[in-house]
Residue, then its C-alpha position, 0 to 999 in steps of 0.5 A: m542334608a542340613k543346609q550349609t551356612p557360611f563359616f563366620s555366620s555360624i561361628s558368630r552365634l557363639y559370641p553371646h556365650v563367649r562374651p563374658i570370657m572374652p578378656r581371658l581369651v584375648l589374654g590367652l591369644v596374646s600369650a600364644l602370639m608372644a610365644s610365637l614372636v619369641a620363637l621368631a626372635i631366636p633366628q635373629v639372634l643367630r643372624v647377629l651371632i654369625n654376622d657380627w660375633l663369629q668373625p676371625g679373632g672374635s671372642s668366645q664370650a659372644v657365643w656364651i652370650a648368644s646361647a644365654v639369650i636363646l635359653v632365656l627366649g626358650i624359657a620365655e616361650a615355654g612360660l607363655v605357652a603355659l600362661r595361655r593354657q591358664f588363661v583359657i582352660n577354666p573359662a572355656t569349660t565354664v562356657e561349655t557347662r553353661m551351653r550344656v545346661s541351656l540346651y538341657d533347659h531348652l529340651q525340657d521346655l520344648a513340646v512333646s512333638f519335637h521329641d517325637r521327631w528327634g532320636s535321643g542319640q542325636l540329642l545326646s551327641r549334641a549335648m555331650t560330644d559337640l559341646n565337648f569339641l566346641r570347648r576344646w576348639m575355643a580353648f585351643g583351636a580358635i586361638m592357635l588358628v589366629v596365632t598360626t596365621l599371624t605367625v606365618v604372616i609375620g614370619v614371611v615379612v621378616m623373610f622378605a626383610m632378609s631376602w626378597q628373592l628367597a621370600l618370593i620362592f617361599l610365598a609362591a608355594a602359598v598360591p596352590i595351598m590357598i586354592y586347594g584349601f578352598r576345595f578342602r573346606t567345602r568337601f570337609s565341611k560336608v563329610a564332617r557334618r555327615s560323620q557327626d549325624q551318623a555318630g548321633d544315629l549310632a548313639t540312638t541305636v545303642e540307647e534303644s538296644v540297651h533299653g530294649i535288651r529284654v525284648l531282644k533277648a526274649f525274641g532271640r534278635s540279638r544277632e539281627a540287632l548286632e548286624n544292624f549296629n555293625e552296618q551303622a558302625e561300618e558306615l560311620r567308619q567309612t565316613e571317618i576314613v573319607k574325612a581322614r583322606h581329605l585331611a591327609a591330602f591337605s596335609l600332604v599339600v601344605t607340607l610338601l609345597p613349602e618343603l619344595a620351596l625351601g629346597a629351591g630357596l636353599v639352592v638360590g640362597i647359596m648362589l646369592a651368598a656366593g655372589g655377595q648379595l646375601s650374608i651367611g648370617s642372613l641365610v642361616a636366619f632365613f632358613a631358621t625362620a622358615a623352620v619356625i613357620a614350617a610347623p604352623v604351616e603344617f599344623c594349619g591343616m589340622l586347625l582348619a579341620m578343627a574349625l570346620t568341625a566346630k562350625t558343624a558342631v555349632d550348627r547342630h547345637f543351634e538346630v536344637m536351640d532354634a526349635v520354637n516351643t509351640i506350647t507357652s504361657p500367655d503374657e497375662p495368665r488367667r485362672p478361675a476364681e475357684l478351682r473345682g475341677a470341671l473339665g470341658f472339651h469344646n469342639a476340640t480338634f487335634a492333628f499332628e504337625d506332619a499330617p495336618e490334613k488328617p486330624v486324630l480328634k474331630d470336634i470333641c465335645l465332652d463335659i466332665r463334672p468336678g469329682e467325676t470319673m470318666a472312662l474313655v473307651g474305643i478301638t485301637g487308634s480311635g484317639k483316646s491317648a491323644l485326647l488325654q494328652l490335650v489336658p496337660r497340654l502335652f499336645e495343643v488343640t488345632a481347633g476348638s478348646v479345652t477348659i478347666d472351670g471355664v478357663d481355656l487351658r491356653e490362658f493358664s500358665v503352663e507351670e500352674l496347669r501342670t500342678i493342677v493336672s496329674v498324669a499316669f501313663e500306660d507306658t510307665t517312665l521311671f527315673s534312675s533314682s530311689v522309689r522315694d524320689n520317683v513317687l515324690l517327683g510331683v510334690q511341691g518343694q515347700e512341703s515339710p519333710e513330715r508332710r512329704e512322708e505322709i504323702l508318700a505313704e498314702a500314695l504307695d498305699t493307694a497304688q497298692a505298692h507296698f512291695a516297695y518297703s520290702l526292696p533291699e533298701g526299702l524306699d531308698t532303693l535305686i530302681g535302675e534306669e527307667g525302672l527296668s529292675l522292677s516288673g511291669g506291674q510294679r512299675q505301673r504301681i510306682a507311676l500311679a503312686r507318683a500321680v496320686a502323690a501330687k494330690p494336694k495340688v491336683l484337681v484333674l487326674v489323667l490316667d492312660d490305662p495305668l492299671s493294665a498290668l495289674d490283676v483284677n484283685t489288685e486293680e479292685l483294691v487300687e480303684a477302691r483306694l482311689r475313690v477314697v483318696l481322690a473323692d474330690t478329684t476329677t478323673l479321666i481314664v482310658a480303659h482297656r478292660p471291662s473291670t475298669v469301665a464298670l468302676a467309672d461314673r460315666v463312659a465316653l465312647l470314641e469312634d474314629g476320633r469323635i465322641a459317639a456316645v456318653g453315658t453309664h456303662t449300663e446305659l451304653l451296653a443297652e443302647n449302643s451296638h458299637y459300645r458292646y462291640v468295643i467292650a467285647s474286644l477289650d483285653p482279657e484280665p491279665r495275671d499279675l504274677d508278682s502279686e500271685l507270687s507274693a500271695l503264695e509266699a505269704e501263704e507259705v509263711s502262714r503255714 
């Protein structure tokens, strides 16, 4: 359970975002308050009409005049309500958009370790549902809560001016409402937070199920996934029911007690009028005023619930915004006088934040020469992928250092470092865009259109991704969310092409086994092209297959988070028994069915 913070402490954090639109919000508040004052003025017109004009022998013209005044007041009230909406709706949506963009920008900036801890659904619910609710609260709930409070206070003062005895009876109902309201606030805040967190968890489940739909279907686990989702949905439903019960109980109290007070006040009022202590007009005006403020009193339950939910939304938003990015650029970045691409690990140690006592990598010492291809091998869990992710600073070393051309990576600006280093992962991530946009993702914007097309063609050729040209719309084909419309081998080739396309600015290429889904023949073609295109590029590649290892200049053997040996493939085979064990246990060469099918189709065409 997240720590509870005071209401005004949480809401005050919105001020920097709201400050630019504060004049518009104040105008909206004034418009809404004037509308309420106009509504309170109508009972006074009735009081004057009854006491002064509806006397024996009075003129019927007075009734028409009073009716006209009431009509004008009603039109004015409606106009002021419309004016309030005009003042606040546009600026409130502007604040919502700015906060959403700011949140997205912050998420892009945060370290990978943050995203490893947070479910995507939780972040999605904060970016969409919570901010949408905050916009509605700023445009309506906050203003109406202030206006409702002032309307009730002003209305009670007017009621005291007409009859202090009846006003005391009405005011007596406020004491138990205030006592119950304090309990309601505490209980509703907790259940509102639980509801919003559960909604985020449910969104995470939906997203994971959609992305993993092929796995669920292939293993026949759709029923189990549905049952799990149903349990979460039912848990959220029960929480929403608890919320509704709390709100219903509070609404019952704030509706029933004022109505009882008005009933008792009616009896006392009639007695006072009969005794000559209260005029008929004042009695009518008193109850007309009570009717005007009864609606805000009944409405305050919903407004208070909105305020408490908004407070929770603010807390959830700033939970993300307060997360500190641990991987930042130095105040005065450095870079080598000449970028050659020499990559060095100097007693580099790395441990995850939640397990600092169990380092994944320990005192890594490794030097990779400019233009050299170094393969990393080791059994599962030896730390190969973690080592690669130190190079673009997706993770940060906890001790020691990693350097490019003798300069510590922490002395580079993060933006420049990630133009120097290009990465291709085994688990390919593509975006819901065209093949062209995915491949050119890392290409600098200042490149001319002609140059971009040259880079695109070269990258696709290097990655043996010629299939992209035969897609329904060629390179402009939208490949679907995360590239799921493509096969595994096709996705890997597009991802590899994306890494290769950044070559004009890349001096270090990090490949986390990006060829694992390719058959041997395709891999050999890709490797041959890589050697030509990236002849001057330093390459560090995780190898899970003997064919990849054999193509590297040198091989580094990882064992239990340490570099156990470095040498050529032939040297290590002859000298290191653990290396021979690892090579023997590497994955067998897979069959790329897509390539085989394409070859068969070409053969049929040739016949």
